C-alpha positions in Angstrom: -16.1 14.7 7.1 -17.0 11.1 6.4 -17.4 8.9 3.3 -19.7 6.0 3.0 -18.8 2.7 1.3 -21.4 0.0 0.7 -20.2 -3.6 0.7 -22.3 -6.7 0.2 -21.1 -8.1 3.5 -19.5 -6.6 6.5 -15.7 -7.1 6.9 -15.0 -9.5 9.9 -13.1 -6.8 11.8 -16.1 -4.4 11.6 -18.9 -6.8 12.5 -19.7 -5.2 15.8 -19.5 -1.7 14.3 -21.3 -2.3 11.0 -24.9 -3.2 10.4 -25.8 -6.3 8.3 -26.0 -4.1 5.2 -22.3 -3.6 5.4 -22.1 0.2 5.7 -18.7 1.4 6.6 -17.9 4.9 7.7 -14.3 5.9 6.9 -12.6 9.1 8.1 -12.1 11.4 5.0 -8.6 12.4 6.1 -7.5 8.8 5.7 -9.0 8.7 2.2 -7.2 11.7 0.9 -3.6 10.6 1.4 -1.3 11.5 -1.6 1.4 9.0 -2.6 4.0 9.4 -5.4 4.6 6.7 -7.9 6.8 5.9 -10.8 5.0 5.0 -14.1 5.9 1.3 -13.4 4.4 1.4 -9.9 1.2 3.2 -11.1 0.8 0.7 -13.9 1.2 -2.2 -11.5 -1.6 -0.8 -9.2 -3.9 -0.2 -12.2 -3.3 -3.7 -13.5 -4.1 -5.2 -10.2 -7.3 -3.2 -9.9 -8.3 -4.2 -13.4 -7.7 -7.9 -12.6 -9.7 -7.7 -9.4 -12.6 -6.0 -11.2 -12.6 -8.0 -14.5 -11.5 -11.5 -13.3 -11.9 -11.9 -9.5 -15.3 -10.0 -9.1 -17.1 -12.2 -11.7 -15.5 -15.3 -10.1 -16.9 -14.2 -6.7 -20.3 -13.6 -8.1 -20.3 -17.0 -9.7 -19.2 -18.7 -6.5 -22.2 -17.1 -4.7 -24.6 -18.2 -7.4 -23.2 -21.7 -7.3 -23.6 -21.8 -3.5 -27.1 -20.3 -3.7 -28.1 -23.1 -6.1 -27.3 -25.7 -3.4 -30.3 -25.1 -1.3 -31.2 -23.6 2.1 -29.1 -20.4 2.6 -29.6 -20.4 6.4 -27.4 -23.5 6.7 -25.2 -23.1 3.7 -21.6 -22.6 4.9 -20.4 -22.4 1.3 -22.7 -19.5 0.6 -21.5 -17.7 3.7 -17.9 -18.2 2.8 -18.5 -17.0 -0.8 -20.3 -13.8 0.5 -17.4 -13.2 3.0 -14.8 -13.7 0.2 -16.8 -11.2 -2.0 -16.8 -8.7 0.9 -13.1 -9.0 1.3 -12.6 -8.6 -2.5 -14.8 -5.5 -2.5 -12.8 -4.1 0.4 -9.5 -4.7 -1.5 -11.0 -3.0 -4.7 -12.1 0.0 -2.6 -8.6 0.3 -1.1 -6.9 0.2 -4.5 -9.4 2.8 -5.9 -8.6 5.0 -2.9 -4.9 4.6 -3.4 -5.2 5.4 -7.1 -7.3 8.4 -6.3 -4.4 9.9 -4.3 -1.7 8.6 -6.6 0.6 11.2 -8.3 3.0 10.3 -11.1 6.5 11.7 -10.5 8.7 13.0 -13.3 12.0 11.8 -11.8 14.1 13.9 -14.1 12.7 17.1 -12.4 13.6 16.0 -8.9 16.4 17.6 -6.9 19.4 15.2 -6.4 21.0 17.2 -3.7 18.9 15.7 -1.0 17.0 12.4 -0.4 13.4 12.6 -1.7 10.8 10.1 -2.8 12.2 8.0 -5.6 15.8 8.8 -4.7 18.3 6.0 -4.9 20.5 6.4 -1.8 23.8 4.7 -0.9 24.3 4.7 2.9 27.0 3.4 5.2 26.4 2.0 8.7 28.8 3.9 10.9 29.2 1.0 13.3 30.1 -1.9 10.9 31.0 0.2 7.8 28.5 -1.9 5.7 27.2 -0.1 2.7 23.7 -0.5 1.4 21.8 1.0 -1.5 18.0 1.6 -1.4 15.4 3.3 -3.5 12.7 5.2 -1.5 9.3 4.5 -3.0 5.6 4.6 -2.0 4.5 1.9 0.5 2.7 -0.2 -2.2 5.8 -0.3 -4.3 8.2 -1.3 -1.5 10.1 -4.6 -2.1 13.2 -5.1 0.1 14.4 -7.9 -2.2 14.8 -5.5 -5.0 16.2 -2.7 -2.8 13.0 -0.6 -2.7 12.0 0.6 0.8 8.9 2.7 1.7 9.3 6.3 2.6 7.0 5.5 5.5 9.4 2.9 7.0 11.7 4.0 9.8 14.8 4.0 7.5 12.9 5.8 4.8 11.6 8.5 7.2 15.1 8.9 8.7 16.7 9.4 5.3 14.2 11.9 3.8 15.6 15.4 3.4 19.3 14.4 4.2 22.1 15.5 1.9 25.4 13.7 0.9 27.8 13.6 3.9 25.0 14.1 6.5 24.3 11.5 9.2 20.9 10.0 9.8 20.2 8.6 13.2 17.4 6.1 12.7 15.4 4.4 15.5 15.1 0.7 14.8 13.8 -2.1 17.1 17.3 -2.7 18.4 18.0 0.9 19.2 19.4 3.8 17.2 21.5 3.1 14.1 23.6 5.9 12.5 23.9 6.0 8.7 26.1 8.3 6.6 24.6 9.4 3.3 27.3 8.5 0.6 25.5 9.1 -2.7 22.1 10.2 -4.0 20.9 9.5 -7.6 17.7 9.3 -9.6 17.0 6.3 -11.9 
């Protein structure tokens, strides 16, 4: 039911729950989440993981070594900061490894274009102000609103999933409910 991750230092948010050895207990159901990615999105995740492992991890180790050389560790704030930074880096690496373990590559050419799915590009119209918007639904780590990519886990993404052209999607947003009409669905 539970997985164990060992980190050199405890994450600040877990200090009261974790021992000094930095043992974390994570619920296995969280760890097994499957996400769907384009080849570009998957490459971006792998590149970031490689950079963290190959560049940032050695830098963190060197920072700890440099701080350790400065003397008494019990009063060495630089050493404590370097260990904390290393713990956060290891946490980020573990999260990326977990994400990649549950990552699945989508062959977009095989997806159904009759309804909104992950990696659909959807043109929608706000029924109140008739404003039209186009979004591509992607995994959370690929989301980038500036480039028109929204997460399938966002309120709009969840509201659009499964809808067909001509259908209405009533989406709960912080200001109330907004109704969108599905105008067009494509795959890139």
